[in-house]
N, C-alpha and C positions, 0 to 999 in steps of 0.2 A: 657021258651022254645022258645016262639015267639020272645022274645028279642034277644036271641042268634042267632036265624035264621036271624033276621034283621041285626045284627052285621056282620054275614057272608056275607050277600048280599052286605052290604056297603063295606066291605073289598074287596070282589070280584070285585065290580064296580070300586073301587079306583085302584085296581091292574091292571084291564083291561085298565082303563084310563091312568095309569102311563106307562104301556107298550106301549099304543098307542102314548102317548106324546113323550115317549123316542124314539120310532121308527120314529115318524114324525120328531123329532129333528135331527136324524142322517141319515135318508134315503131320497133320494138316494145319495150315495157317488160318483158314476161315471156318474151322469146325471144331467141335469138342474133341478132346483126346479120346482115343479108342478105349473102351472098357469103363468110361466114367459114368456114374449114376447120380441121379438126383431123386430123392424120395423113392429109392429102389427102382427108378425107371431108367432103363438103358438109353443114353443119349449120345454115346460115343460115335464119332464120325458124322454127326448131324450138324448142319449149320445152325446159327443162333435162331433164325426164323423157324426152321424145322423143329428144333428142340422146344421152342416156345409153343408152337402149335400142338405138339405131342403132350407137353406138360399141361397146357390149358385143358385139353381133353380129359386127362386123368384127374385134374383138379375138379373139373365140372362133374365127373362121375362121383368123386369123393363127396362133394358138397350135397349131392342128392341121395347119398346112401343113408341107411338108418343106423343110428347108434342106440343101443339098449341102455337106458338108465334104470338101475334097480336099487330100490331101498328095501331093506329087510330089518325087522326087529323081532321080538319074541313071538308076536302073533300076527305080524304083518309082512307080506311080501308084495311089492308093487313094482311093475316094470312099465316104463313109458318110453316109446320110441320118439326120436327127433332127429332130423337131419343136421349135419354140421352147419348148413346154411341157416337153419331156423334158430340155432343157439348163438349165431354171430361169428362163426369162424370165417376168416378171410385170409387171402394169400397175396404175397408180393412176388409175382412170377418173374418179372424182369430182374428184380433184386436177387432172386434165387439163382438166376442163370449167369449174372454178370461175373461173380467171383470164379466159379468153375470154368467159365469160358477162357479165362486167362491162364489156366493151368497148362503148363508145357509150352508157353509162348513167351518170347522176350517182352519185357515191360515196354510201354510206349515211350518212356523217357530215355531209353537206351539208344545211344548213337550207333552202336555196332554190336556184334555178337562175339564175345570172347569165349575162350575155352571153358571157363568156369560156368558161365551162363548156359552154354551149349549143353554141358553135362548135367546141369541142374534141370534143364528142360527134358533131357533124355531120361533122367531119373524119374521125374514126375510122370512122364508118359509111360514109362515102364511099370511104375506102381499102379497107374490107372488101368493098364492092360491086365494086371494081376487082380483087379477088382478091389483094390485097397481104398478107392475113393467113392464113397456114397454120401453125397451131401444132403442135408435136410432142406426141405422146401420151407421158405420163410413164411411162417404162419402166425396169426394173431387171433385174438377173440375179443369181441365187443363185450365189455363187462355189463353194460346195460341190457343187451339182448339176453345174455346168459342169466343174469339176475332175474329178469322177467320170466324166463322159462322155469328156473328153479323155484321161484316163489309161487308161480301159478300152479305148477304140477306137484311140487313136494313141500310147499310152504306149510301145509297143514300139520306136518310132523314136527316142525320146529317150535321150540319154546324160547322166546327171546328173554335174555336176562333182564331183571328189573334193577335199576340203580336205586340206591338210597336217595330219597329226595324229599324236600319239605313240601307239604301239601297245605294250602290255605283253608282254614275252617272259618266260614263266614259268621257263624253264631258266636264262636269264642274269640274271633278276631285274632287268631294266632295260627302258628304253623305246627303241623304234626309231621313227624318223620316217617316216610314210607320205608318199610324194611326192605333191604336188598334181597334179591332172589337169583339163584343160579339159573342158567338156561341151557338148552341143547340146540346147537346150530351145526349146519353142514360147513365143512372146511372149504370155503369157496376158492381161496387161492390155490390150495392143493389140487382141487378138482380141475380148475382152469389149466394149471400147469400140466396135468395128466392129459387133458384133451389136446393141448397144444403139442405135446410130445407125440401123440398119435398122428396128429395132422401133419407134422413135419415129415413123417414117413409115409403119408397117405394111407395110413392103416386104420381100419374100422375095428375098434375094440369096445367091449362092454365097459361101462362105467358103474362102479359100485359105490353108492352113497352111504356115508356113515355119519351119525350124529356125534358131536363131541361136546363134552361138558364145557360150558363157557361161563366164566365168572363175571359179575357185574363190574362196570368200570369205576363206580363210585361207592365207597363204603360209608358206614354210619358216621364215622368221625368227620369225613369231608362234608357230608350232608348237614351235620350239626353246625359246622363252621359257616356254611351258606345260610342256614336258618338264622343264626345270630346276626349276620349282616343285614338280612332282609327285615328281621324284627326291629333292628335299630332304625332302619329307614321308615318302617311302618309306624313306629312310636312317635315319629316326628310329624305325623299328620295333624291337621289337614294341610294340603298343598293348594295354593290358589293360582288359578289360571286367569291372567288379566288380558283384556283386549277391549279397546275402544270404550273405556269406562265401565265395562261389564266384568263381573267376577264369577268364575265357575269353580266350585269347591270339589276337590278330590279328597274324599274321606277315607277312613281305614278300610271299609268294606270294598269300595271301588278299587282302591290301590292294591289291596291284597290279591285280588283276582288278576291284576296285571303282571304280577311277578312271574318270571320265567327262569328256570334253572337249567343250564346247558353244560354238559361235560366238555371240557377243553383240555388238550394236552399241553402241559407246561414242562419242558425238559423231558424227564423220563416218568413224570407223574401225571395222573388225570386229576384235574381240579373241577369243581362245580362252580361255574360263574353265575353271578346274580345279575339279572337284567330285567327289563320291562318289555312285555310283548308289544311290538310295534303294530301288529294287526288290531289288537284290542284297543290300543290308544287311538289308532286311526278311525276305528268304528265310533268311538266316543266323540272324536272331533267332527266326524261327518254328521253325527246327530245334532251337535250344537251349531254346525255351520249355517243352517237355515236361518237361525236367529241372529247370526253375525254378518253373513254376506249381504252386500249391497250390490245387486246385479246392475251391470251397465245398461244404459238405455240408448237404443238407436234413436236418431231424430224422428219426430213425427212428420211424415211427408203427406203432401196432397198434390194431386194432379189437377191443375186448373188452367184453362185456356191453352192447352197444348204444352204446358210447362210444368216441370216438377219443382215444387216449392217446399221449403222447410217451415212447418207450422210451429214446431218446438225443437230446440237444439238438442244434440246428443248429450248424454251425461256419463261420466266415468263411474266405475264401481270399485268395490273392494271385496276380495274373497279370502277366506282363511287358507293359508298355505299349510295344507295337511302334512306334507312331507317334512318341511322345515320345523313346524310346530311339534311334530312327533319327536324329532331329534332333540329339540330343546327340552321337552318334558322328560325324556329318558336321561339326558345328561344332568339336568338340574335336580331331579328327584333322587337319583343315585348319589348325588353329592349333598343331599339333604337341604337343598335350597328351597324354601317354602313358597317363594313368589316367582312365578314364571310368566313372562310377557310373550304371548303368542305372536306369530308372524302373519302379517297380511300381505297380500299381493294386489297391486293395482290392476284393475280389469278395465280394458278399453272397449267401447262399443264396436261392433263389426263395421258400422257405417258412420262416417263423419261428414262434415260439410265439404271437406276436401275430396272425399271419395264418392260423392253423390253422383257425379257424372259417369262413374264406372258401372252404375246400376243399369244403364241403358234402358231406362223407362221412357218410352217415347210415344206410345199410342194405346188406345183401348183394345185389348186382346179379345175380351168378351164380357158378357154380363148375364145375370139371371135375376128373376124376381118372383115374388109370391104375394098373395093378398090375404090379409088376416081380418078382413071385414067381418063384423059380428062377434069378434073375440071379447070375452069379459075383460073388465078393467085390469085385474091381476095379470092376465095373460099378456095384454098389451104392454104392461109395465115390464114383465120379464123379457119380452121380445126386444124391447129397447135396450135393456141392460146387456143382454146377450149379444146383440148386434154390435154394440159399442166395443166389445172385446176384440173384434176383428178389424175395426177401422184402422188403417195405417199399417197393418201386418205386412211384412216383407217375406217373400219366399225365394230363396236362392235357386240358381239353376240346378236341376236334378235333386233338389231338396224335397223331402217328404213332409207334407202338411198333415197334421193331426188335429182334427176339430176339438177333441176332448182335451188335448194337451194345452191348447191356447185358451180354451174356455175356462179351465181351472175349476176350483171348487164352486159348488152351487148350493147356497144356503142363505139364511137370514143375514149372516154377517156380510155377505157380498151384496146384500140389498134385494134379494129375490123374495117374491111373495108366493104363497101356496096356490097352485092351480092344477088342473087335471093332467095326468100322464097315464100312459098305458103300461101297466105293471102287474105281473102275476095273474094274468088272465082277467084283469079288472081295469076299469078306468077310475083311478084314484087320485086324490089331491096330494101333491108334493111340492116342495119349494122348487121353483124353476120351471113349472109347467109352462109350455109354450116355446121352450128352447128348440124343439124340433122344427118350428117355423124357420128358425135361423139356420139350422143344419140343412133343411130342405132347400132353402134359397142358396146356400153355399154350394150344394150339390149341383143345382141347376147352372150356377155360374161357372163351376169347374167344367162341367160337360160342355157348355156352350163355348168355353174358351179353349177346348181341346186338350184339357189336362188328362193325364193317365190316372184313372180311378183305381185305387188299390183296395179299398174297402168301402162298401155301401150296403145298408140293410133297409128294406122297405118296412113300413109300419105293419102292425099285426092285422089291422082292418082299414078300410078306406076312411080317410078323414077329410071332411069337406074343405078345410083350410088349404089343402094341398092339391086341389084340382089344377090341372088334369091328373087323375090317378095314374101312378106308375113313374112319376117324376119327383119322388120324395126320398128322404133319408132320415131314419130315426137314429138317435144317439142316446146314450145313458152312461154315466160314469161308473166304472172305468171302461165298460164295453156294453153294447156295440159302439163303434167309432166310425167316423167318416174320414178316410185318408185318401190323398191323391198326391201325385208327383208333378212338380213343375218341370215339364218337358220342353220348355223354351230355352233359348240360349242365354237369356238374361234374367234379371230379377222380376218377380211379379209383386205389384203393390195392390193390396185389397182396399177398396173404399166402400163404405156402407152408407146408405141414405134411406130415410123413411119419408115418404110423401103420402100423407093421409094414412091409408091402411095398406099401402104398398111398400114392401121391403125389397131393396135392391142391393146386390153386391156387384161391384165393377172391378175387373181385373185389368190393370195397366201393366205394360211391359214392352219388350222389344218386338218389332214387326218382323217376324221370320217368314212372312208370305204364306202363312197357313190359311186354309179355308176349312171351317168346321160345318159339317152337315149333320143336323139332328132330325131323325125321323121318328114320329110318334110323340107320346106313347099311344100304342094301340091296345084296345081291349081285345084279348084273345078268347075270353070266355066270361060269362057273368050269370049269376043266379038271382032268384027273386029275394033271397035273404040278404042280399047286398055283397056277398062274396064275389070275387072276380080275379082274373089274371090279366097281366099286361106285358107288353114288350116295348122297349125303347132302344133305338139304334143311334150310336155315335160314330161318325166317320171324320177323320182329320186328313185333309189333303194338302199336298205341297208339290208344286210343279207338275200337276197332273197325276200324281201318284198317291195312293193311300199310305199314310205313315202310321195310322192308328185306327183300329176298328174294334168296337165293343158293343155287345148286346146286354141290356139290363132286363132281367126277368123279375117280375113281381107277382106274388101270390097273396091275396088278401082274404082273410076269413070274414065271416059275418059279424057286423058290429054288435049283433044281439048276444054274442058270446062274451062280450066285455061290458057287463053292467056298470053303470056309473055309481060310485059310492059317495056317501055324504062326506063333506069336507070336515074332518075332525080338527083342522088347524084354524078354522074360523073362530 
């Protein structure tokens, strides 16, 4: 009886143990094994979502914690704090959890659970329960962010090694070898690995920075080899750049400054390659491009009788292909070929006879005028030349118009004569005097057409040619300028005309149902010495709503402050 009772007790114990072992082997299915840690954080028994939330919180705390970076030498000790976030530490939380989550569970590709897999799961869970699994958090660090931090905060202590390198001497037209020098640099890779190791355990530890002697990559022998190659190419000068019947000479002095020597790894050795600086070549080509390029020309248009007509056809142009020509120069000169044909690219005008309908120029948008009655002969001459520069100008939708850009150079070569201008608190003669009659008329036309004025400057004192005062615009190269934006949905065509002493600009474009209201200019104050202040209001309406509203304030000094000087150009 006693024996049977003992047998029952043993069987019951074995059954309970078996159930416990069986349960321990398979549970929990949707959570991490008990006792499992990631980054020293206990996540056993948590679901994937719960573990992720917990780990995200700990990671967030870690990223905002302070790390002490300390550099010390004989006479210097400096400590600077930075958060892991500031130096570019980042984490892959999902990736950190995926592997540990599978611990103690059958793999997804298993059709069933055999005894071997069961006991493997049991073993993994048992070890986890004993605290034998503490997985690292997957961490990385942005090299750019860390480099920026290290250079900004501690870069002053580093001495970069200097490679042996040929340096061109313009006077001797020869190369001198720069002696190599050792440097002192921080071991960046080692520091980064140390930070990553701490981050994987979510541990905040001090980082001690130490400088290490660093040898230059290029020695004297390698620099001498590069010098001989460059000298051989240089001695083959001059090199000739040929384009459209023109020749540009590259002499020794110019070429010598183009040489560039860059360390390159070939196999297990560092070599000094000989090349030509593409930026310097590009700068040279840009300088000569103005004398080479033939700009394309849009057709000259005129709006007559309600129709847009072509007065002069469009013309194609040619431009120097800077990128392709730079490549050719590098290849040919390095191969000691003395004649190099530069590359041209055909440039087409923006507008052709086929695309003229797309301009949507269909009506007069607005106009403005001014009267230059009483102007001296030279002033009238300059006004006519200046106004002609703007006849037929096209402004695209949302394009910015610059008066000075279209006007271009003003001088005797362009046909201008000397006439009075306001400059340096004086009224003095200069070539192009009277151009402000043109800019004032352009300003009035732009305001009356509802254009958005971006830049406008009144004259220093009231000028009788610009009555009514307050509706003028002064210009002078390179500044001040008159700028406005074409705020219509189509192109604007500018036409100029002079009838007697009246200059008019007409803006033709698309009818977008705008209504422009101009109020003033009103004199807000005036003094006996001729000084005054004015206000001018511009309103642009469409469908009963204001779409643009602007006030132009002008303050004029007394004309007596600007005495007229004798014309030294007569």
